[in-house]
C-alpha positions as CSV (number, residue, x, y, z in Angstrom):
1,M,35.7,-55.3,133.8
2,Q,34.8,-56.3,137.4
3,T,32.2,-59.0,137.7
4,E,30.7,-61.4,140.2
5,L,29.1,-64.4,138.5
6,A,25.9,-66.0,139.9
7,D,26.1,-69.4,141.7
8,F,24.5,-71.3,138.9
9,I,27.5,-70.8,136.6
10,R,30.4,-69.6,138.8
11,E,32.3,-72.9,139.3
12,T,31.5,-74.4,135.9
13,P,34.0,-74.5,133.0
14,E,31.8,-72.0,131.1
15,G,31.6,-69.7,134.1
16,R,35.4,-69.7,134.6
17,E,35.9,-69.0,130.9
18,A,33.3,-66.3,130.8
19,E,34.7,-64.5,133.8
20,A,38.2,-64.5,132.4
21,I,36.9,-63.0,129.1
22,L,34.8,-60.4,130.9
23,R,37.7,-59.2,133.0
24,K,39.7,-58.4,129.9
25,C,37.0,-56.0,128.5
26,V,37.7,-52.4,129.4
27,H,34.5,-51.1,127.7
28,C,36.7,-48.8,125.4
29,G,34.2,-49.0,122.5
30,F,36.8,-49.6,119.8
31,C,34.6,-52.5,118.7
32,T,31.7,-50.3,117.7
33,A,33.6,-49.0,114.7
34,T,33.8,-52.5,113.1
35,C,30.5,-54.0,114.3
36,P,28.1,-54.4,111.3
37,T,24.9,-54.3,113.3
38,Y,25.9,-51.2,115.2
39,Q,26.7,-49.5,111.8
40,V,23.2,-50.4,110.6
41,L,21.1,-50.0,113.7
42,G,23.1,-47.4,115.7
43,D,22.0,-49.0,119.1
44,D,24.8,-49.6,121.6
45,L,23.0,-52.7,122.7
46,D,23.6,-54.0,119.2
47,S,27.3,-53.5,119.5
48,P,29.8,-55.9,121.1
49,R,30.2,-53.5,124.0
50,G,26.5,-53.4,124.7
51,R,26.1,-57.2,124.2
52,I,28.9,-57.8,126.7
53,Y,27.1,-55.7,129.2
54,L,23.9,-57.7,128.7
55,M,25.7,-61.0,129.0
56,K,27.5,-59.8,132.1
57,R,24.2,-59.0,133.7
58,A,22.7,-62.4,132.7
59,L,25.7,-64.3,134.1
60,E,25.5,-62.3,137.3
61,G,22.0,-63.5,137.8
62,A,20.0,-60.4,136.7
63,P,16.6,-61.0,135.1
64,V,16.8,-62.0,131.4
65,T,14.2,-60.7,128.9
66,D,13.2,-61.4,125.3
67,K,14.9,-58.1,124.5
68,T,18.2,-59.4,125.8
69,R,17.8,-62.4,123.6
70,L,17.0,-60.3,120.6
71,H,20.1,-58.2,120.9
72,L,22.2,-61.4,121.1
73,D,20.3,-62.9,118.2
74,R,21.1,-59.9,116.1
75,C,24.8,-60.5,116.5
76,L,26.3,-62.0,113.3
77,T,29.2,-63.6,115.2
78,C,31.4,-62.1,112.5
79,R,34.2,-61.5,115.2
80,A,35.4,-58.3,113.5
81,C,35.4,-57.0,117.1
82,E,38.0,-59.5,118.1
83,T,40.3,-58.3,115.3
84,T,39.8,-54.7,116.5
85,C,39.9,-55.2,120.3
86,P,43.1,-53.9,121.9
87,S,42.6,-56.1,125.0
88,G,42.2,-59.4,123.2
89,V,38.6,-60.1,124.3
90,R,37.4,-63.5,122.9
91,Y,34.0,-62.2,122.1
92,G,33.0,-65.2,120.0
93,R,33.5,-67.6,122.9
94,L,31.7,-65.3,125.3
95,V,28.6,-64.9,123.1
96,D,28.4,-68.7,122.8
97,I,28.2,-69.0,126.6
98,G,25.9,-66.0,126.9
99,R,23.5,-67.2,124.3
100,G,23.3,-70.6,125.9
101,V,22.4,-69.0,129.3
102,V,19.9,-66.5,127.8
103,E,18.2,-69.3,125.8
104,S,17.7,-71.4,128.9
105,K,16.1,-68.5,130.8
106,T,13.7,-67.3,128.1
107,R,11.1,-68.9,125.9
108,R,10.6,-68.1,122.2
109,G,7.2,-67.8,120.5
110,L,5.8,-70.8,118.7
111,F,6.6,-69.6,115.2
112,E,10.1,-68.7,116.1
113,R,10.7,-72.1,117.7
114,W,9.3,-73.9,114.7
115,Q,11.4,-71.8,112.3
116,R,14.6,-72.4,114.1
117,A,13.9,-76.1,114.5
118,V,13.2,-76.5,110.8
119,L,16.5,-74.8,109.9
120,A,18.4,-76.8,112.4
121,W,17.1,-80.0,111.0
122,G,16.6,-79.3,107.3
123,L,19.8,-77.6,106.4
124,R,21.9,-80.5,107.6
125,K,20.1,-82.9,105.2
126,T,21.9,-82.4,101.9
127,R,19.4,-84.3,99.7
128,L,16.4,-82.6,101.3
129,F,18.1,-79.2,100.9
130,G,18.9,-79.9,97.3
131,L,15.3,-80.8,96.6
132,A,14.2,-77.5,98.2
133,L,16.7,-75.6,96.0
134,G,15.3,-77.4,92.9
135,L,11.8,-76.4,93.8
136,G,12.9,-72.9,94.5
137,R,14.4,-72.6,91.0
138,L,10.9,-73.2,89.6
139,V,9.5,-70.2,91.3
140,P,10.0,-67.0,89.2
141,F,10.3,-64.5,92.0
142,V,12.7,-66.7,94.1
143,K,16.4,-66.1,93.2
144,V,18.3,-69.3,93.7
145,P,21.8,-69.8,92.4
146,A,21.9,-72.0,89.3
147,A,23.4,-75.4,89.8
148,R,26.9,-75.9,88.4
149,P,28.0,-79.5,87.5
150,A,30.8,-80.8,89.6
151,G,33.0,-81.9,86.8
152,A,35.7,-84.6,87.0
153,W,37.1,-85.7,90.3
154,P,40.5,-87.4,89.9
155,A,40.9,-90.9,91.4
156,P,43.3,-91.0,94.4
157,R,46.7,-91.8,92.9
158,H,49.3,-89.9,95.0
159,R,51.1,-90.8,98.2
160,R,50.0,-87.6,99.8
161,K,46.3,-87.6,100.6
162,M,44.1,-85.2,102.4
163,L,40.5,-85.3,103.5
164,V,38.0,-82.7,102.4
165,L,34.7,-82.0,104.1
166,A,31.7,-82.3,101.8
167,G,29.5,-80.5,104.2
168,C,25.8,-80.2,104.1
169,V,24.6,-77.2,102.0
170,Q,27.7,-76.9,99.7
171,P,27.1,-80.2,97.8
172,A,23.6,-79.1,96.9
173,I,24.5,-75.5,95.9
174,A,28.0,-75.9,94.3
175,P,29.5,-79.4,94.1
176,S,31.9,-77.8,91.6
177,I,33.9,-76.3,94.5
178,N,35.3,-79.5,96.0
179,A,35.7,-81.0,92.6
180,A,37.8,-78.0,91.4
181,A,39.9,-78.3,94.6
182,A,40.5,-82.0,93.9
183,R,41.6,-81.3,90.3
184,I,44.0,-78.6,91.3
185,L,45.5,-80.4,94.2
186,D,45.9,-83.5,92.0
187,Q,48.1,-81.5,89.8
188,A,50.1,-80.5,92.8
189,G,50.7,-84.1,93.8
190,I,47.9,-84.4,96.4
191,S,44.9,-86.6,96.3
192,L,41.8,-85.2,97.8
193,I,39.2,-87.6,99.3
194,E,35.9,-87.4,101.0
195,A,35.0,-89.7,103.9
196,E,31.7,-91.5,103.7
197,G,29.1,-90.2,106.2
198,A,31.0,-87.0,106.9
199,G,28.2,-84.4,106.9
200,C,27.5,-81.3,108.9
201,C,30.4,-79.8,110.9
202,G,27.9,-78.9,113.7
203,G,28.0,-75.2,113.2
204,I,24.4,-74.9,112.1
205,R,22.8,-76.4,115.2
206,F,25.3,-75.0,117.6
207,H,24.8,-71.4,116.4
208,L,21.1,-71.8,116.5
209,N,21.5,-72.5,120.2
210,Y,21.0,-76.3,119.9
211,Q,24.5,-76.4,121.4
212,E,24.5,-80.0,122.6
213,E,22.9,-81.2,119.4
214,G,25.6,-79.3,117.5
215,R,28.3,-81.1,119.5
216,D,26.6,-84.4,118.5
217,D,27.1,-83.4,114.9
218,M,30.8,-82.7,115.7
219,R,31.2,-86.1,117.3
220,A,29.6,-87.8,114.3
221,L,32.0,-86.0,112.0
222,I,35.0,-87.0,114.1
223,D,33.8,-90.6,113.9
224,A,33.5,-90.5,110.1
225,W,37.0,-89.1,109.8
226,W,38.8,-91.0,112.5
227,P,39.6,-94.3,110.6
228,A,41.6,-92.3,108.0
229,I,43.2,-90.1,110.7
230,E,44.1,-93.0,113.0
231,S,45.6,-95.1,110.1
232,G,47.8,-92.2,109.0
233,E,46.2,-92.4,105.5
234,V,45.8,-88.6,105.4
235,E,48.1,-85.8,106.4
236,A,45.5,-83.0,106.7
237,I,41.8,-82.1,106.6
238,I,41.0,-79.4,104.0
239,M,38.2,-77.0,104.3
240,T,36.7,-75.3,101.2
241,A,34.1,-73.5,103.2
242,S,35.6,-71.1,105.7
243,G,32.5,-71.2,107.9
244,C,33.0,-74.9,108.4
245,G,36.7,-74.4,108.8
246,V,36.5,-72.0,111.7
247,T,34.1,-74.4,113.5
248,V,36.3,-77.5,113.0
249,K,39.4,-75.7,114.1
250,D,37.5,-74.9,117.3
251,Y,36.6,-78.6,118.1
252,E,39.5,-78.7,120.5
253,H,37.8,-76.0,122.6
254,L,34.1,-77.0,122.0
255,L,34.7,-80.7,123.0
256,A,37.5,-80.0,125.6
257,H,35.3,-81.4,128.5
258,D,34.2,-84.5,126.7
259,P,36.3,-87.4,128.1
260,Q,35.6,-89.6,125.0
261,Y,36.3,-87.0,122.3
262,A,38.6,-84.4,123.8
263,E,41.8,-85.9,122.5
264,K,40.3,-86.8,119.1
265,A,38.9,-83.3,118.8
266,K,42.3,-81.8,119.6
267,R,43.9,-84.0,116.8
268,I,41.2,-83.0,114.3
269,S,41.6,-79.3,115.0
270,S,45.4,-79.5,114.6
271,L,45.0,-81.2,111.2
272,T,42.5,-78.8,109.8
273,R,43.6,-76.3,107.1
274,D,41.7,-73.9,104.9
275,L,42.4,-74.6,101.3
276,C,44.4,-71.3,101.0
277,E,46.8,-72.6,103.7
278,V,47.7,-75.6,101.5
279,L,48.0,-74.0,98.1
280,T,50.8,-71.5,97.6
281,P,51.5,-69.1,94.8
282,E,54.5,-71.2,93.8
283,M,52.1,-74.0,92.8
284,I,50.3,-71.8,90.3
285,A,51.6,-71.0,86.8
286,D,51.8,-67.4,85.9
287,G,48.5,-66.4,84.2
288,G,47.9,-63.9,81.5
289,D,45.3,-61.2,81.8
290,R,42.3,-63.1,83.2
291,G,40.2,-60.0,84.0
292,S,39.2,-58.3,87.2
293,V,38.1,-59.9,90.4
294,A,36.9,-58.5,93.8
295,F,37.6,-60.9,96.7
296,Q,35.0,-60.8,99.4
297,S,36.9,-62.2,102.4
298,P,34.4,-64.0,104.6
299,C,34.4,-63.1,108.3
300,T,35.2,-66.7,109.1
301,L,38.3,-66.5,107.1
302,Q,39.7,-63.0,108.0
303,H,38.4,-62.7,111.6
304,G,37.7,-66.3,112.7
305,Q,40.8,-67.9,111.3
306,Q,42.9,-64.7,111.0
307,L,43.8,-65.6,107.4
308,R,44.4,-62.5,105.3
309,G,46.1,-61.9,101.9
310,K,46.6,-65.6,101.0
311,V,43.7,-65.9,98.6
312,E,44.5,-62.6,97.0
313,A,48.1,-63.7,96.4
314,L,46.8,-66.9,94.7
315,L,44.4,-64.9,92.4
316,T,47.1,-62.4,91.5
317,K,49.5,-65.1,90.6
318,A,46.9,-66.8,88.4
319,G,46.6,-63.6,86.4
320,Y,43.6,-61.7,87.9
321,S,43.6,-58.0,88.6
322,L,42.3,-57.4,92.1
323,V,39.7,-54.7,92.6
324,P,40.2,-52.7,95.8
325,V,37.4,-53.4,98.4
326,E,36.3,-50.7,100.7
327,D,35.5,-51.7,104.3
328,A,36.6,-55.2,103.5
329,H,36.4,-56.0,107.3
330,L,32.6,-55.7,107.4
331,C,30.3,-58.7,107.1
332,C,28.2,-59.4,104.0
333,G,25.2,-60.3,106.1
334,S,25.1,-64.1,105.3
335,A,26.3,-65.5,108.6
336,G,24.9,-69.0,108.4
337,T,21.2,-68.8,109.0
338,Y,21.2,-65.1,109.8
339,S,20.0,-64.1,106.3
340,L,16.9,-66.2,106.9
341,L,16.2,-65.1,110.5
342,H,17.1,-61.4,110.1
343,P,16.4,-60.7,106.5
344,A,16.2,-56.9,106.7
345,I,19.5,-56.4,108.4
346,S,21.1,-59.1,106.2
347,K,19.9,-57.5,103.0
348,E,21.1,-54.0,104.0
349,L,24.6,-55.4,104.8
350,R,24.6,-57.3,101.4
351,S,23.8,-54.1,99.6
352,R,26.6,-52.3,101.3
353,K,29.0,-55.1,100.6
354,L,28.1,-55.3,96.9
355,A,28.6,-51.6,96.6
356,S,32.0,-51.8,98.2
357,L,33.0,-54.6,95.8
358,G,32.8,-52.3,92.8
359,K,32.2,-53.6,89.3
360,P,34.7,-56.5,88.7
361,D,34.3,-59.2,86.0
362,V,33.7,-61.7,88.8
363,I,33.3,-61.7,92.6
364,A,35.3,-64.4,94.5
365,T,34.7,-65.6,98.0
366,A,35.8,-68.5,100.3
367,N,32.5,-69.6,101.9
368,I,29.4,-71.1,100.4
369,G,27.0,-69.1,102.6
370,C,28.6,-65.8,101.4
371,L,28.6,-67.0,97.8
372,A,24.8,-67.8,97.8
373,H,23.9,-64.7,99.7
374,L,25.9,-62.3,97.5
375,Q,24.7,-64.0,94.3
376,G,21.1,-63.4,95.4
377,G,21.7,-59.7,95.2
378,T,23.6,-59.3,91.9
379,E,23.7,-60.5,88.3
380,R,27.5,-60.4,88.4
381,P,28.9,-64.0,88.8
382,V,30.0,-65.0,92.3
383,R,32.4,-67.9,92.6
384,H,34.5,-69.7,95.1
385,W,38.1,-68.6,94.4
386,I,39.3,-72.1,93.7
387,E,37.0,-72.3,90.7
388,L,38.8,-69.3,89.2
389,L,42.2,-70.9,89.2
390,G,41.3,-73.5,86.6
391,R,44.1,-75.7,85.5
392,R,46.8,-73.1,85.5
393,M,49.1,-75.1,87.7
394,T,52.8,-75.8,87.5
395,P,53.9,-79.4,87.1
C-alpha cells in the first residue's frame, strides 16, 4: 500500500515501523473473514482492512475524529487477521501505533475518561480488585466466578527453578491456577517460584492507551524479576495467563528504544514461555476416561503466540475426550477490558463462542480473562487447563 506519512511521525521509530507495515498491506480483504467485529457489525471500518485505511489516513496527517477512534476502540486486538493475512501484515503492532496517534489527536468525554482511568488504575491492584469481587458476589444479579482455594504450593526443592508471574487479576479470581502449575511442575522436577513485587505485566494500561504508563509497569516487572534472572537462579519465566504471556514476549519490541531497559527486556522476552511450552505429553501419565472437554484457545495463545495444538495434546494424554470446536479461531469477546467497555459486542461474541463449544463436561482455557468472561455466560464449569491435569504425572 503506497503511503506518505506526515512530518510529525515520518522519521520516528514508530513512523518507520508503521510505514513498513502499511506497505505490506495489499487490501485483499482476506482478514474480514476472520475478524470478530466485522462478523458482528458488518461494517468494513470495523474490519482490519478498514481500520488500516483509517490509521493510514491519520498517519498521513488527515483530520482525526471521534468516529475514527471508536472504530479502533472496537478492535479486540485478537490478531486473527495476522494468522490469516497472506502478506504478513503485523496488524497488532500497527494498531498500537495508530491508537496512540488517534488518542493524542482526540478528546474523550468526561465519563469515558473516568471509566478508562478507573480500569487502568484499579485492575492492577490485586487486593482492591479482590475486594471488589467479594462485594460483587454479595449482589444477587451480578455473576462473579466463585473463588477457588489455591491449595498447597510445594516449597522450592529442585535444582531446576522457574519464575511464574502472579499477575494482577488472576490471584484474586483464581489463585488455584498457579498453585496447580507449581504442584505439577514439582512432580516433573521443576520448582516454580513467584518474585516478590512482580505485579501487572503492563498490558492493561498499555492497551487502554496509557502506553507510557504501561511501559512503566513493564519496567517495574523487569526490576522485580531481574535479581533471579541475573543470578542464574531461574532458567525460564512461565506464564499461566496467555494474555500476559503475549505481552511479556513482546517486551523486546515495546522497550527496544529504552537505553536502560532494552537489553534486559530482550533477555526477559527470550526466557518467557507459556506453560504449555514447558509441559509435554511425555510428562503426563496416561489417564483413564476423564470425561469430555472443549478447549477454548485464547486469541493471545493461538494468534498472538502462534501456539496451537499443545494444550489439546496434554488434555488428550491426561484422558480427556476433546469436543470439536467450530470457528475456533474467533475471539470469545473478553479481550482484557473490552468486555467492560463494549459489553454488547462482547456478549454477542461470548454467546457465539459458547454455542461453538458444544456441551462438554467442562470448558478449558488458557487465559484468566477468557475464563471469567465465559463463566459469566454459562453454568458449565470453566477451568484453566492446568487445573484439569491434577496429579496424573509420571515420576
